Backbone atoms as SQL, in Angstrom:
CREATE TABLE atoms (id INTEGER PRIMARY KEY, chain TEXT, resi INTEGER, resn TEXT, atom TEXT, x REAL, y REAL, z REAL);
INSERT INTO atoms VALUES
  (1, 'A', 1, 'CYS', 'N', 118.066, 10.567, 150.517),
  (2, 'A', 1, 'CYS', 'CA', 117.301, 9.323, 150.524),
  (3, 'A', 1, 'CYS', 'C', 116.317, 9.271, 149.354),
  (4, 'A', 2, 'ILE', 'N', 115.738, 10.402, 148.991),
  (5, 'A', 2, 'ILE', 'CA', 114.774, 10.433, 147.891),
  (6, 'A', 2, 'ILE', 'C', 115.425, 10.015, 146.586),
  (7, 'A', 3, 'ASN', 'N', 116.695, 10.356, 146.392),
  (8, 'A', 3, 'ASN', 'CA', 117.391, 10.024, 145.154),
  (9, 'A', 3, 'ASN', 'C', 117.995, 8.630, 145.176),
  (10, 'A', 4, 'SER', 'N', 117.753, 7.885, 146.215),
  (11, 'A', 4, 'SER', 'CA', 118.287, 6.537, 146.338),
  (12, 'A', 4, 'SER', 'C', 117.722, 5.643, 145.238),
  (13, 'A', 5, 'PRO', 'N', 118.591, 4.914, 144.535),
  (14, 'A', 5, 'PRO', 'CA', 118.099, 4.009, 143.493),
  (15, 'A', 5, 'PRO', 'C', 117.112, 2.966, 144.023),
  (16, 'A', 6, 'ALA', 'N', 117.333, 2.493, 145.226),
  (17, 'A', 6, 'ALA', 'CA', 116.427, 1.479, 145.778),
  (18, 'A', 6, 'ALA', 'C', 115.040, 2.060, 146.027),
  (19, 'A', 7, 'VAL', 'N', 114.982, 3.267, 146.568),
  (20, 'A', 7, 'VAL', 'CA', 113.691, 3.912, 146.827),
  (21, 'A', 7, 'VAL', 'C', 112.980, 4.202, 145.506),
  (22, 'A', 8, 'LEU', 'N', 113.722, 4.710, 144.541),
  (23, 'A', 8, 'LEU', 'CA', 113.153, 4.996, 143.226),
  (24, 'A', 8, 'LEU', 'C', 112.607, 3.725, 142.582),
  (25, 'A', 9, 'CYS', 'N', 113.383, 2.657, 142.651),
  (26, 'A', 9, 'CYS', 'CA', 112.965, 1.388, 142.060),
  (27, 'A', 9, 'CYS', 'C', 111.675, 0.887, 142.705),
  (28, 'A', 10, 'ARG', 'N', 111.600, 0.954, 144.018),
  (29, 'A', 10, 'ARG', 'CA', 110.396, 0.494, 144.715),
  (30, 'A', 10, 'ARG', 'C', 109.183, 1.318, 144.330),
  (31, 'A', 11, 'ALA', 'N', 109.354, 2.623, 144.256),
  (32, 'A', 11, 'ALA', 'CA', 108.234, 3.490, 143.897),
  (33, 'A', 11, 'ALA', 'C', 107.751, 3.197, 142.481),
  (34, 'A', 12, 'LEU', 'N', 108.688, 3.068, 141.555),
  (35, 'A', 12, 'LEU', 'CA', 108.309, 2.775, 140.172),
  (36, 'A', 12, 'LEU', 'C', 107.675, 1.394, 140.051),
  (37, 'A', 13, 'SER', 'N', 108.171, 0.431, 140.798),
  (38, 'A', 13, 'SER', 'CA', 107.595, -0.914, 140.781),
  (39, 'A', 13, 'SER', 'C', 106.164, -0.904, 141.296),
  (40, 'A', 14, 'ARG', 'N', 105.914, -0.157, 142.368),
  (41, 'A', 14, 'ARG', 'CA', 104.550, -0.069, 142.919),
  (42, 'A', 14, 'ARG', 'C', 103.615, 0.616, 141.934),
  (43, 'A', 15, 'GLN', 'N', 104.111, 1.681, 141.280),
  (44, 'A', 15, 'GLN', 'CA', 103.293, 2.356, 140.267),
  (45, 'A', 15, 'GLN', 'C', 102.960, 1.393, 139.132),
  (46, 'A', 16, 'SER', 'N', 103.946, 0.616, 138.716),
  (47, 'A', 16, 'SER', 'CA', 103.732, -0.355, 137.651),
  (48, 'A', 16, 'SER', 'C', 102.682, -1.388, 138.045),
  (49, 'A', 17, 'GLU', 'N', 102.760, -1.849, 139.278),
  (50, 'A', 17, 'GLU', 'CA', 101.802, -2.847, 139.744),
  (51, 'A', 17, 'GLU', 'C', 100.379, -2.291, 139.711),
  (52, 'A', 18, 'LEU', 'N', 100.217, -1.062, 140.135),
  (53, 'A', 18, 'LEU', 'CA', 98.890, -0.439, 140.090),
  (54, 'A', 18, 'LEU', 'C', 98.394, -0.303, 138.651),
  (55, 'A', 19, 'LEU', 'N', 99.287, 0.079, 137.752),
  (56, 'A', 19, 'LEU', 'CA', 98.918, 0.200, 136.345),
  (57, 'A', 19, 'LEU', 'C', 98.548, -1.157, 135.754),
  (58, 'A', 20, 'LEU', 'N', 99.247, -2.213, 136.160),
  (59, 'A', 20, 'LEU', 'CA', 98.903, -3.566, 135.686),
  (60, 'A', 20, 'LEU', 'C', 97.487, -3.932, 136.114),
  (61, 'A', 21, 'PHE', 'N', 97.140, -3.636, 137.374),
  (62, 'A', 21, 'PHE', 'CA', 95.801, -3.944, 137.869),
  (63, 'A', 21, 'PHE', 'C', 94.739, -3.161, 137.126),
  (64, 'A', 22, 'ARG', 'N', 95.094, -1.991, 136.624),
  (65, 'A', 22, 'ARG', 'CA', 94.157, -1.164, 135.859),
  (66, 'A', 22, 'ARG', 'C', 94.167, -1.513, 134.381),
  (67, 'A', 23, 'ALA', 'N', 94.951, -2.510, 134.000),
  (68, 'A', 23, 'ALA', 'CA', 95.094, -2.966, 132.610),
  (69, 'A', 23, 'ALA', 'C', 95.690, -1.889, 131.710),
  (70, 'A', 24, 'GLN', 'N', 96.501, -1.023, 132.269),
  (71, 'A', 24, 'GLN', 'CA', 97.223, -0.015, 131.497),
  (72, 'A', 24, 'GLN', 'C', 98.622, -0.564, 131.224),
  (73, 'A', 25, 'LEU', 'N', 98.666, -1.531, 130.308),
  (74, 'A', 25, 'LEU', 'CA', 99.866, -2.338, 130.123),
  (75, 'A', 25, 'LEU', 'C', 101.045, -1.557, 129.568),
  (76, 'A', 26, 'ASP', 'N', 100.816, -0.655, 128.628),
  (77, 'A', 26, 'ASP', 'CA', 101.931, 0.113, 128.077),
  (78, 'A', 26, 'ASP', 'C', 102.569, 1.002, 129.145),
  (79, 'A', 27, 'GLU', 'N', 101.725, 1.667, 129.919),
  (80, 'A', 27, 'GLU', 'CA', 102.231, 2.534, 130.974),
  (81, 'A', 27, 'GLU', 'C', 102.957, 1.718, 132.043),
  (82, 'A', 28, 'ALA', 'N', 102.403, 0.543, 132.364),
  (83, 'A', 28, 'ALA', 'CA', 103.035, -0.329, 133.349),
  (84, 'A', 28, 'ALA', 'C', 104.414, -0.764, 132.873),
  (85, 'A', 29, 'ASN', 'N', 104.521, -1.100, 131.607),
  (86, 'A', 29, 'ASN', 'CA', 105.807, -1.525, 131.058),
  (87, 'A', 29, 'ASN', 'C', 106.827, -0.384, 131.116),
  (88, 'A', 30, 'THR', 'N', 106.390, 0.823, 130.827),
  (89, 'A', 30, 'THR', 'CA', 107.287, 1.979, 130.897),
  (90, 'A', 30, 'THR', 'C', 107.840, 2.139, 132.313),
  (91, 'A', 31, 'LYS', 'N', 106.975, 2.024, 133.318),
  (92, 'A', 31, 'LYS', 'CA', 107.420, 2.139, 134.712),
  (93, 'A', 31, 'LYS', 'C', 108.382, 1.006, 135.068),
  (94, 'A', 32, 'LEU', 'N', 108.112, -0.198, 134.566),
  (95, 'A', 32, 'LEU', 'CA', 108.998, -1.330, 134.838),
  (96, 'A', 32, 'LEU', 'C', 110.380, -1.107, 134.234),
  (97, 'A', 33, 'GLU', 'N', 110.398, -0.583, 133.027),
  (98, 'A', 33, 'GLU', 'CA', 111.691, -0.310, 132.386),
  (99, 'A', 33, 'GLU', 'C', 112.460, 0.741, 133.175),
  (100, 'A', 34, 'GLN', 'N', 111.755, 1.761, 133.659),
  (101, 'A', 34, 'GLN', 'CA', 112.406, 2.775, 134.476),
  (102, 'A', 34, 'GLN', 'C', 112.928, 2.162, 135.780),
  (103, 'A', 35, 'ALA', 'N', 112.143, 1.297, 136.377),
  (104, 'A', 35, 'ALA', 'CA', 112.562, 0.638, 137.622),
  (105, 'A', 35, 'ALA', 'C', 113.792, -0.226, 137.373),
  (106, 'A', 36, 'SER', 'N', 113.774, -0.965, 136.289),
  (107, 'A', 36, 'SER', 'CA', 114.909, -1.845, 135.968),
  (108, 'A', 36, 'SER', 'C', 116.193, -1.046, 135.790),
  (109, 'A', 37, 'SER', 'N', 116.090, 0.109, 135.148),
  (110, 'A', 37, 'SER', 'CA', 117.294, 0.892, 134.890),
  (111, 'A', 37, 'SER', 'C', 117.826, 1.565, 136.155),
  (112, 'A', 38, 'SER', 'N', 117.001, 1.653, 137.198),
  (113, 'A', 38, 'SER', 'CA', 117.456, 2.298, 138.436),
  (114, 'A', 38, 'SER', 'C', 118.098, 1.316, 139.415),
  (115, 'A', 39, 'ILE', 'N', 118.068, 0.033, 139.107),
  (116, 'A', 39, 'ILE', 'CA', 118.582, -0.985, 140.025),
  (117, 'A', 39, 'ILE', 'C', 120.098, -1.057, 139.939),
  (118, 'A', 40, 'ARG', 'N', 120.723, -1.061, 141.093),
  (119, 'A', 40, 'ARG', 'CA', 122.160, -1.312, 141.191),
  (120, 'A', 40, 'ARG', 'C', 122.323, -2.639, 141.910),
  (121, 'A', 41, 'PHE', 'N', 123.166, -3.498, 141.370),
  (122, 'A', 41, 'PHE', 'CA', 123.303, -4.865, 141.885),
  (123, 'A', 41, 'PHE', 'C', 123.557, -4.904, 143.387),
  (124, 'A', 42, 'THR', 'N', 124.462, -4.096, 143.844),
  (125, 'A', 42, 'THR', 'CA', 124.834, -4.174, 145.249),
  (126, 'A', 42, 'THR', 'C', 123.784, -3.586, 146.182),
  (127, 'A', 43, 'GLU', 'N', 122.895, -2.762, 145.670),
  (128, 'A', 43, 'GLU', 'CA', 121.922, -2.088, 146.511),
  (129, 'A', 43, 'GLU', 'C', 120.540, -2.721, 146.495),
  (130, 'A', 44, 'ALA', 'N', 120.193, -3.413, 145.439),
  (131, 'A', 44, 'ALA', 'CA', 118.780, -3.699, 145.282),
  (132, 'A', 44, 'ALA', 'C', 118.453, -5.053, 144.664),
  (133, 'A', 45, 'LEU', 'N', 119.036, -6.122, 145.162),
  (134, 'A', 45, 'LEU', 'CA', 118.705, -7.434, 144.612),
  (135, 'A', 45, 'LEU', 'C', 117.230, -7.774, 144.801),
  (136, 'A', 46, 'ILE', 'N', 116.695, -7.420, 145.944),
  (137, 'A', 46, 'ILE', 'CA', 115.279, -7.705, 146.191),
  (138, 'A', 46, 'ILE', 'C', 114.409, -6.916, 145.226),
  (139, 'A', 47, 'ASP', 'N', 114.795, -5.672, 144.965),
  (140, 'A', 47, 'ASP', 'CA', 114.039, -4.867, 144.004),
  (141, 'A', 47, 'ASP', 'C', 114.141, -5.466, 142.606),
  (142, 'A', 48, 'SER', 'N', 115.284, -6.024, 142.283),
  (143, 'A', 48, 'SER', 'CA', 115.456, -6.674, 140.994),
  (144, 'A', 48, 'SER', 'C', 114.513, -7.869, 140.861),
  (145, 'A', 49, 'ALA', 'N', 114.405, -8.651, 141.909),
  (146, 'A', 49, 'ALA', 'CA', 113.493, -9.805, 141.891),
  (147, 'A', 49, 'ALA', 'C', 112.051, -9.336, 141.747),
  (148, 'A', 50, 'GLU', 'N', 111.695, -8.281, 142.466),
  (149, 'A', 50, 'GLU', 'CA', 110.330, -7.742, 142.390),
  (150, 'A', 50, 'GLU', 'C', 110.021, -7.220, 140.997),
  (151, 'A', 51, 'THR', 'N', 110.989, -6.526, 140.403),
  (152, 'A', 51, 'THR', 'CA', 110.790, -5.999, 139.054),
  (153, 'A', 51, 'THR', 'C', 110.632, -7.137, 138.047),
  (154, 'A', 52, 'SER', 'N', 111.424, -8.182, 138.186),
  (155, 'A', 52, 'SER', 'CA', 111.281, -9.339, 137.287),
  (156, 'A', 52, 'SER', 'C', 109.918, -9.986, 137.445),
  (157, 'A', 53, 'ARG', 'N', 109.435, -10.104, 138.685),
  (158, 'A', 53, 'ARG', 'CA', 108.113, -10.680, 138.913),
  (159, 'A', 53, 'ARG', 'C', 107.032, -9.831, 138.250),
  (160, 'A', 54, 'LEU', 'N', 107.140, -8.516, 138.401),
  (161, 'A', 54, 'LEU', 'CA', 106.153, -7.635, 137.787),
  (162, 'A', 54, 'LEU', 'C', 106.209, -7.694, 136.265),
  (163, 'A', 55, 'LYS', 'N', 107.411, -7.816, 135.702),
  (164, 'A', 55, 'LYS', 'CA', 107.523, -7.996, 134.255),
  (165, 'A', 55, 'LYS', 'C', 106.837, -9.292, 133.840),
  (166, 'A', 56, 'GLY', 'N', 106.999, -10.328, 134.660),
  (167, 'A', 56, 'GLY', 'CA', 106.301, -11.588, 134.385),
  (168, 'A', 56, 'GLY', 'C', 104.795, -11.394, 134.392),
  (169, 'A', 57, 'ASP', 'N', 104.295, -10.652, 135.370),
  (170, 'A', 57, 'ASP', 'CA', 102.859, -10.358, 135.414),
  (171, 'A', 57, 'ASP', 'C', 102.418, -9.598, 134.171),
  (172, 'A', 58, 'HIS', 'N', 103.243, -8.659, 133.742),
  (173, 'A', 58, 'HIS', 'CA', 102.940, -7.871, 132.540),
  (174, 'A', 58, 'HIS', 'C', 102.839, -8.780, 131.317),
  (175, 'A', 59, 'PHE', 'N', 103.835, -9.640, 131.135),
  (176, 'A', 59, 'PHE', 'CA', 103.812, -10.558, 129.998),
  (177, 'A', 59, 'PHE', 'C', 102.634, -11.525, 130.091),
  (178, 'A', 60, 'GLN', 'N', 102.290, -11.937, 131.305),
  (179, 'A', 60, 'GLN', 'CA', 101.159, -12.840, 131.502),
  (180, 'A', 60, 'GLN', 'C', 99.871, -12.186, 130.995),
  (181, 'A', 61, 'LYS', 'N', 99.681, -10.916, 131.322),
  (182, 'A', 61, 'LYS', 'CA', 98.484, -10.195, 130.885),
  (183, 'A', 61, 'LYS', 'C', 98.458, -10.009, 129.379),
  (184, 'A', 62, 'LEU', 'N', 99.635, -9.995, 128.757),
  (185, 'A', 62, 'LEU', 'CA', 99.712, -9.902, 127.298),
  (186, 'A', 62, 'LEU', 'C', 99.642, -11.277, 126.634),
  (187, 'A', 63, 'SER', 'N', 99.434, -12.315, 127.438),
  (188, 'A', 63, 'SER', 'CA', 99.387, -13.708, 126.965),
  (189, 'A', 63, 'SER', 'C', 100.710, -14.152, 126.346),
  (190, 'A', 64, 'LEU', 'N', 101.804, -13.606, 126.828),
  (191, 'A', 64, 'LEU', 'CA', 103.140, -14.018, 126.392),
  (192, 'A', 64, 'LEU', 'C', 103.716, -14.934, 127.467),
  (193, 'A', 65, 'VAL', 'N', 103.194, -16.144, 127.493),
  (194, 'A', 65, 'VAL', 'CA', 103.482, -17.086, 128.568),
  (195, 'A', 65, 'VAL', 'C', 104.971, -17.415, 128.661),
  (196, 'A', 66, 'SER', 'N', 105.629, -17.593, 127.544),
  (197, 'A', 66, 'SER', 'CA', 107.051, -17.927, 127.549),
  (198, 'A', 66, 'SER', 'C', 107.870, -16.793, 128.163),
  (199, 'A', 67, 'ASN', 'N', 107.569, -15.558, 127.759),
  (200, 'A', 67, 'ASN', 'CA', 108.273, -14.403, 128.314),
  (201, 'A', 67, 'ASN', 'C', 107.995, -14.281, 129.808),
  (202, 'A', 68, 'ALA', 'N', 106.731, -14.501, 130.200),
  (203, 'A', 68, 'ALA', 'CA', 106.363, -14.424, 131.616),
  (204, 'A', 68, 'ALA', 'C', 107.144, -15.459, 132.406),
  (205, 'A', 69, 'SER', 'N', 107.225, -16.658, 131.875),
  (206, 'A', 69, 'SER', 'CA', 107.946, -17.730, 132.554),
  (207, 'A', 69, 'SER', 'C', 109.419, -17.365, 132.742),
  (208, 'A', 70, 'GLN', 'N', 110.022, -16.765, 131.725),
  (209, 'A', 70, 'GLN', 'CA', 111.423, -16.345, 131.834),
  (210, 'A', 70, 'GLN', 'C', 111.606, -15.313, 132.942),
  (211, 'A', 71, 'MET', 'N', 110.679, -14.384, 133.040),
  (212, 'A', 71, 'MET', 'CA', 110.777, -13.345, 134.070),
  (213, 'A', 71, 'MET', 'C', 110.581, -13.938, 135.464),
  (214, 'A', 72, 'TYR', 'N', 109.640, -14.883, 135.590),
  (215, 'A', 72, 'TYR', 'CA', 109.428, -15.528, 136.888),
  (216, 'A', 72, 'TYR', 'C', 110.651, -16.345, 137.289),
  (217, 'A', 73, 'GLU', 'N', 111.275, -16.996, 136.305),
  (218, 'A', 73, 'GLU', 'CA', 112.497, -17.749, 136.588),
  (219, 'A', 73, 'GLU', 'C', 113.633, -16.814, 137.007),
  (220, 'A', 74, 'ALA', 'N', 113.722, -15.659, 136.359),
  (221, 'A', 74, 'ALA', 'CA', 114.746, -14.681, 136.732),
  (222, 'A', 74, 'ALA', 'C', 114.525, -14.192, 138.156),
  (223, 'A', 75, 'ALA', 'N', 113.268, -13.959, 138.520),
  (224, 'A', 75, 'ALA', 'CA', 112.949, -13.523, 139.885),
  (225, 'A', 75, 'ALA', 'C', 113.340, -14.609, 140.887),
  (226, 'A', 76, 'ALA', 'N', 113.006, -15.845, 140.578),
  (227, 'A', 76, 'ALA', 'CA', 113.337, -16.956, 141.479),
  (228, 'A', 76, 'ALA', 'C', 114.847, -17.109, 141.622),
  (229, 'A', 77, 'LYS', 'N', 115.571, -16.955, 140.521),
  (230, 'A', 77, 'LYS', 'CA', 117.036, -17.070, 140.560),
  (231, 'A', 77, 'LYS', 'C', 117.629, -15.965, 141.438),
  (232, 'A', 78, 'THR', 'N', 117.129, -14.760, 141.289),
  (233, 'A', 78, 'THR', 'CA', 117.626, -13.644, 142.097),
  (234, 'A', 78, 'THR', 'C', 117.351, -13.883, 143.571),
  (235, 'A', 79, 'LEU', 'N', 116.154, -14.365, 143.881),
  (236, 'A', 79, 'LEU', 'CA', 115.822, -14.662, 145.275),
  (237, 'A', 79, 'LEU', 'C', 116.717, -15.770, 145.830),
  (238, 'A', 80, 'ALA', 'N', 117.044, -16.760, 145.006),
  (239, 'A', 80, 'ALA', 'CA', 117.951, -17.828, 145.439),
  (240, 'A', 80, 'ALA', 'C', 119.346, -17.256, 145.718),
  (241, 'A', 81, 'GLU', 'N', 119.796, -16.329, 144.862),
  (242, 'A', 81, 'GLU', 'CA', 121.097, -15.694, 145.077),
  (243, 'A', 81, 'GLU', 'C', 121.106, -14.909, 146.383),
  (244, 'A', 82, 'ILE', 'N', 120.007, -14.238, 146.661),
  (245, 'A', 82, 'ILE', 'CA', 119.899, -13.495, 147.913),
  (246, 'A', 82, 'ILE', 'C', 120.012, -14.456, 149.097),
  (247, 'A', 83, 'GLY', 'N', 119.311, -15.580, 148.993),
  (248, 'A', 83, 'GLY', 'CA', 119.374, -16.588, 150.051),
  (249, 'A', 83, 'GLY', 'C', 120.784, -17.104, 150.259),
  (250, 'A', 84, 'GLU', 'N', 121.485, -17.367, 149.168),
  (251, 'A', 84, 'GLU', 'CA', 122.866, -17.846, 149.257),
  (252, 'A', 84, 'GLU', 'C', 123.768, -16.794, 149.892),
  (253, 'A', 85, 'THR', 'N', 123.529, -15.544, 149.568),
  (254, 'A', 85, 'THR', 'CA', 124.322, -14.449, 150.143),
  (255, 'A', 85, 'THR', 'C', 124.128, -14.389, 151.650),
  (256, 'A', 86, 'PHE', 'N', 122.872, -14.521, 152.092),
  (257, 'A', 86, 'PHE', 'CA', 122.604, -14.488, 153.527),
  (258, 'A', 86, 'PHE', 'C', 123.208, -15.690, 154.236),
  (259, 'A', 87, 'VAL', 'N', 123.163, -16.859, 153.611),
  (260, 'A', 87, 'VAL', 'CA', 123.773, -18.047, 154.206),
  (261, 'A', 87, 'VAL', 'C', 125.272, -17.837, 154.350),
  (262, 'A', 88, 'ALA', 'N', 125.906, -17.323, 153.300),
  (263, 'A', 88, 'ALA', 'CA', 127.353, -17.071, 153.357),
  (264, 'A', 88, 'ALA', 'C', 127.672, -16.027, 154.424),
  (265, 'A', 89, 'PHE', 'N', 126.861, -15.000, 154.529),
  (266, 'A', 89, 'PHE', 'CA', 127.058, -13.969, 155.533),
  (267, 'A', 89, 'PHE', 'C', 126.918, -14.549, 156.943),
  (268, 'A', 90, 'ASP', 'N', 125.879, -15.349, 157.145),
  (269, 'A', 90, 'ASP', 'CA', 125.694, -15.983, 158.442),
  (270, 'A', 90, 'ASP', 'C', 126.864, -16.896, 158.790),
  (271, 'A', 91, 'TYR', 'N', 127.349, -17.647, 157.783),
  (272, 'A', 91, 'TYR', 'CA', 128.472, -18.553, 158.003),
  (273, 'A', 91, 'TYR', 'C', 129.717, -17.771, 158.418),
  (274, 'A', 92, 'GLN', 'N', 129.979, -16.646, 157.757),
  (275, 'A', 92, 'GLN', 'CA', 131.148, -15.830, 158.091),
  (276, 'A', 92, 'GLN', 'C', 131.042, -15.264, 159.499),
  (277, 'A', 93, 'ASN', 'N', 129.846, -14.877, 159.879),
  (278, 'A', 93, 'ASN', 'CA', 129.668, -14.274, 161.206),
  (279, 'A', 93, 'ASN', 'C', 129.643, -15.321, 162.313),
  (280, 'A', 94, 'ASP', 'N', 129.255, -16.540, 161.990),
  (281, 'A', 94, 'ASP', 'CA', 129.230, -17.595, 162.996),
  (282, 'A', 94, 'ASP', 'C', 130.594, -18.277, 163.163),
  (283, 'A', 95, 'GLY', 'N', 131.388, -18.222, 162.097),
  (284, 'A', 95, 'GLY', 'CA', 132.653, -18.954, 162.099),
  (285, 'A', 95, 'GLY', 'C', 133.755, -18.103, 162.523);
């Protein structure tokens, strides 16, 4: 379980968030990149959305509004995909 990509991604994302709050932007970005590389599509869509949101926060703190907006849009798109997946799953199980 410790070597699980999802667990690793969550831990790195939380570390990044703490570093962002401390204004340690370079270190936060490093943790985000590590988190992003640990995500597997089938295992961690929610983690992917969280990582994109945190990248958006990182860019926001660097005053890179356009980059932040792109990351927030990516997070929203991933969350929408998750919603669609659950709807399709519910439909299959109900039908």
